[in-house]
N, C-alpha and C positions, 0 to 999 in steps of 0.2 A: 868501505864494504861496497860492493857491486850490489845495487838494489835488484838486479835481475837474478841474482844468485839466492835470494830469499825464497825457500820453498814454502808453499802454502798447504796446510792440512785441513781439510774440510770434513766434518764429522756430521753426517746427516743421514738418516734412514730412509728418507723419501727418494726414490729414484728420479721422478719428475723434477723435484727442487734440485737435485744434483746436475740434471741435464740443463736445467734453466740457469743455474749458477755458472756452470761451465760456459755456456753460451754468452752470458753477460761478461764473463771474463775475456772471451774472444773478441766480443763487439767492443769491448773498452780497451783492446789492444794491450792487455796486461799478459806478458809473455812469461812470467814466472811460472815455474813448475808447480801444478797443482795435483795432489793426491786426495783420494777419497776413501774415508772409512764409514761404516754404517751403523755402527753401535758403539757404546763406550768400552766395551771389551776389546774390539779391534783397535779403538784409539789408543788404550793403554798398551796393547801389544805393539803398535806401530812405535810408539814413544820409547818403549823399552827395548825395542828390536828382538821382540820375541817372534817365534814362528807365526805366520809365514813371512814376516818383515825383518828378517835378521841381516838381510843383505844392506849394509849401511850405504853402498853406493847407490843402490836402486832405491832405497827408502831412507833418505837423509833426515836428519833432525829438522823439524820445520822451523821457520823463523816467525810463523804466524799460524794460529789455529782459529778456524771459524767453526763454532760449536753450537749445534742444535741441541736444545734442552730435553727435548722429548724423544728419546731413542730406546730401543729394547735392550735387555740384557743388563747393561749399566747406563742409566740416564746421563744426560749431559751435566746435571747438577752434581751427581756423584763424582763424574769424571773430572769437572772443574775442582772440587774439593781435593781430590787426589793429586792432580797436577800441582795446584798452588801448595800443596803440603809437602811436596817432594823438591828437596833442595836442588836436585840436578835439572828439574823440569821448570821450576816456578818462574824463571827469567823468560819463559817463551810467553810472548803476548798472545792472550786469549779474547777473541771478540765473540760473544754470544749473538747468534743470528737465529731467532726462533720465532715461531707464530705467537708465542706467549707475550702478552702485555700485562701480566699480572703483577701488582706491586710487590707481592711476595717473592716472586721469582727475580724481579729486578733487585730487590733489597738483598736477597741471599746470595745472588750472584756476584754483587759488589763486595759484600761481607767476605765471600770466599776468595776474592782477589781478581775478578774479571776486570779486563781493561776497558771494554766497552760493552754496551748491552744495545742491540738493535733488534726491533721487532721486523720480521720479514714483511715486505711490502706484498700487497695482494696482486699486483700487476707485474708483468715483465718490465715495463718501462720503469717503474719504481724500484724493481731489483737492480736494473742497469743503473740507476742513478746512486743507489747504494754501494754497488761494486765500484763504480767510478770514484766515489768519495773514499772509499776504503783503500783503493789503489793509490789515489794522491796522498792520503795522510799515512797509511802504513808503509807504502812501499817508495815513496818519493820525499816526504817531509820529515818524518821521525828518523832518529838514529836507533837502530835495533842493535842488540848485543850480537857479537860474533857467534856463530853456531859452535857448540863444543861437543 
C-alpha cells in the first residue's frame, strides 16, 4: 500500500485547533489528504457516505481518524462506540486527540476500541511533535488495512 494514499479524517469542532493541526501537518511535510468534520453527526455521515459526503471519490474512506471527544450533536465518545460497533468501520484506526486527560475518558476510549489516546498539547510546538510522531507511526511504520 502506498502510504501517501492513506486519507486522514479529523473530527474536531474547534476551528482554531483544525487550523493549527492543518499547519502542523504541512510543517511536518505529511502530504496525505486530510478531511475535516466538526461534529459526530458529520463524522458518521462522512463514514457512511451520506449527504453531503456521498461522492466517494471526493470523500474516500479514511485510513486513519483523529477524534476529538468534546464535540456537539454527537460527541467523540458516542462516535467512537458507533464506529467500533460497526463491522464495516471497526478496522479503521482511531486515535483520540483531545484536551481531556480524565482517567474515565482514557479508560472508556480504550474499552470502546480506540487505537491510541493522546491529550492535545497546549503549544503549537507540542502539537507539531505529536503530528510528526503520528505521521511516523501511522503513515510510515505500521501496516494498515486496505480501504474497502
